[in-house]
C-alpha positions as CSV (number, residue, x, y, z in Angstrom):
1,M,36.8,35.3,57.9
2,K,39.4,32.6,58.9
3,F,39.0,30.8,62.2
4,T,39.9,27.7,64.1
5,I,37.1,25.5,65.4
6,V,37.6,24.5,69.1
7,N,34.2,22.8,69.2
8,D,30.8,23.3,67.7
9,E,30.2,26.3,69.9
10,V,33.6,28.0,70.1
11,L,35.8,29.5,67.4
12,F,39.0,31.5,67.5
13,T,40.0,34.0,64.8
14,D,43.1,33.1,62.8
15,E,43.4,36.7,61.5
16,T,45.8,39.3,62.9
17,V,43.4,42.0,61.9
18,T,39.9,40.7,62.4
19,T,37.0,42.2,60.5
20,L,33.4,40.9,60.3
21,D,30.7,41.7,57.8
22,A,27.1,40.6,57.3
23,T,28.1,37.5,55.4
24,D,30.3,36.4,58.3
25,M,27.5,37.0,60.8
26,E,25.1,35.0,58.6
27,K,27.6,32.1,58.6
28,L,27.9,32.3,62.4
29,V,24.1,32.4,62.8
30,G,23.8,29.3,60.6
31,M,26.4,27.5,62.7
32,A,24.5,28.3,65.9
33,S,21.3,27.0,64.4
34,E,23.0,23.7,63.6
35,N,24.2,22.8,67.1
36,Q,22.3,21.3,70.0
37,R,22.5,24.3,72.3
38,Q,21.8,26.9,69.6
39,R,24.9,29.0,70.2
40,V,28.2,29.9,68.8
41,R,31.0,32.2,70.0
42,L,33.7,33.7,67.8
43,C,36.6,34.8,70.0
44,T,38.6,37.6,68.4
45,H,41.3,37.4,71.1
46,R,44.2,35.1,70.5
47,G,43.8,32.7,73.5
48,T,42.4,32.2,76.9
49,D,45.3,34.0,78.6
50,D,44.9,37.3,76.7
51,P,44.3,40.3,78.9
52,L,41.2,41.3,76.9
53,H,38.5,38.9,75.7
54,E,36.2,40.1,72.9
55,M,33.6,37.7,71.5
56,F,30.8,37.8,69.0
57,I,28.1,35.5,70.3
58,I,25.0,34.1,68.7
59,H,22.2,32.5,70.6
60,G,19.0,31.1,69.1
61,R,15.7,31.7,70.9
62,D,15.8,28.4,72.8
63,A,19.4,28.8,74.1
64,Y,19.4,28.6,77.9
65,V,21.9,30.8,79.7
66,R,22.0,29.5,83.3
67,P,22.2,32.2,86.0
68,H,25.9,32.7,86.8
69,R,28.3,35.3,88.1
70,H,31.9,36.2,87.3
71,V,33.8,36.4,90.6
72,R,36.6,38.8,89.6
73,K,35.6,40.5,86.4
74,D,33.0,42.8,84.9
75,E,31.7,42.1,81.4
76,S,30.1,44.3,78.8
77,F,27.2,43.2,76.6
78,Q,26.3,45.0,73.4
79,V,23.4,43.8,71.2
80,L,24.0,43.9,67.4
81,S,20.8,42.1,66.4
82,G,17.7,40.9,68.2
83,E,16.3,41.4,71.7
84,A,17.0,39.9,75.1
85,D,16.5,40.5,78.8
86,I,19.4,40.4,81.2
87,V,17.9,39.3,84.5
88,F,19.8,40.0,87.7
89,F,19.1,37.9,90.9
90,A,19.6,38.3,94.6
91,D,21.7,35.6,96.2
92,G,18.6,33.5,97.1
93,G,17.4,33.5,93.5
94,E,14.8,36.3,93.7
95,V,14.5,38.3,90.5
96,G,15.9,41.8,90.8
97,E,16.6,44.3,88.0
98,V,15.7,43.3,84.5
99,V,17.3,45.1,81.6
100,H,15.5,44.8,78.2
101,L,18.0,45.2,75.4
102,G,17.7,45.5,71.6
103,D,19.9,46.6,68.8
104,Y,20.7,50.3,68.4
105,A,17.9,50.9,65.8
106,S,15.3,49.5,68.1
107,G,15.3,52.5,70.4
108,L,15.9,50.1,73.4
109,P,19.1,50.2,75.4
110,F,21.7,48.3,73.4
111,Y,24.5,48.1,75.9
112,C,24.8,46.8,79.5
113,R,27.8,46.6,81.7
114,I,27.5,43.7,84.1
115,P,29.4,44.2,87.3
116,C,31.6,41.5,88.8
117,G,29.8,39.3,91.3
118,A,26.3,40.1,89.9
119,M,24.3,36.9,89.4
120,H,22.6,37.1,86.0
121,M,21.1,35.3,83.1
122,V,20.1,36.1,79.6
123,I,16.6,35.4,78.2
124,I,16.5,35.6,74.4
125,R,13.4,37.4,73.1
126,S,14.0,37.2,69.4
127,K,14.5,34.3,67.0
128,V,18.2,35.0,67.1
129,L,20.3,37.2,69.4
130,V,23.7,38.5,68.1
131,F,25.8,40.4,70.7
132,C,29.4,41.4,71.4
133,E,30.8,40.7,74.8
134,A,34.1,42.0,76.3
135,T,35.7,41.0,79.6
136,P,39.2,40.9,81.1
137,G,41.2,37.8,80.6
138,P,42.5,35.3,81.4
139,F,39.5,33.0,81.3
140,I,39.5,30.9,84.5
141,R,36.5,28.5,84.6
142,E,36.7,28.3,88.4
143,E,36.0,32.0,88.6
144,M,32.6,31.6,87.1
145,E,30.0,30.5,89.5
146,F,26.6,29.0,88.5
147,A,23.5,29.5,90.7
148,S,22.8,26.4,92.7
149,W,19.1,27.1,92.7
150,A,18.8,27.1,88.8
151,P,18.8,23.9,86.7
152,E,21.9,22.9,84.7
153,D,21.8,23.3,81.0
154,G,20.0,20.2,79.5
155,A,18.5,19.2,82.9
156,D,14.8,18.5,83.6
157,G,13.0,21.7,84.6
158,V,15.0,24.2,82.6
159,W,12.0,25.6,80.7
160,E,9.8,25.5,83.8
161,F,12.5,27.6,85.6
162,V,12.6,30.1,82.7
163,E,8.8,30.3,82.6
164,G,8.8,31.1,86.3
165,V,11.4,33.9,85.8
166,N,9.3,35.2,82.9
167,K,6.2,35.4,85.1
168,V,8.1,37.5,87.7
169,I,9.4,39.7,84.9
170,E,5.8,40.3,83.5
171,A,4.5,41.1,87.0
172,K,7.3,43.7,87.4
173,R,6.5,45.5,84.1
């Protein structure tokens, strides 16, 4: 696997035909475990202007994915390894639907299509989560909106917020 490092969380493939195997994934998992936010993303598309963005993403258990929505695009989420909850929220921050995902062999749903405009977050339920995400390009940061009622990544109160969401999820089960 040949790639260009954009930063410690984002890589772009340098291969015309990109293939990944277990050794490649182990390398990416190791890279995620070594950075502060416990995440890494291998982009298999050529650049931010490409019409289709396909990414292999690794998050450690303590990676915080702040609730957000994509204003003009759907995204697909397919679990390759691990377990996670995708939590959907009403505009005021109330927990709505929760989709518990695992890899194909787990017997859990392994795929979720997230519609554009849906406020959502991911809570990692395993030591490591490996998933593939696809969404239309180009990437325009201003078209991603973070929930004003949720703490920013790294801010005080992140884990209290996540614990509060977890309590609501448990009450719903």
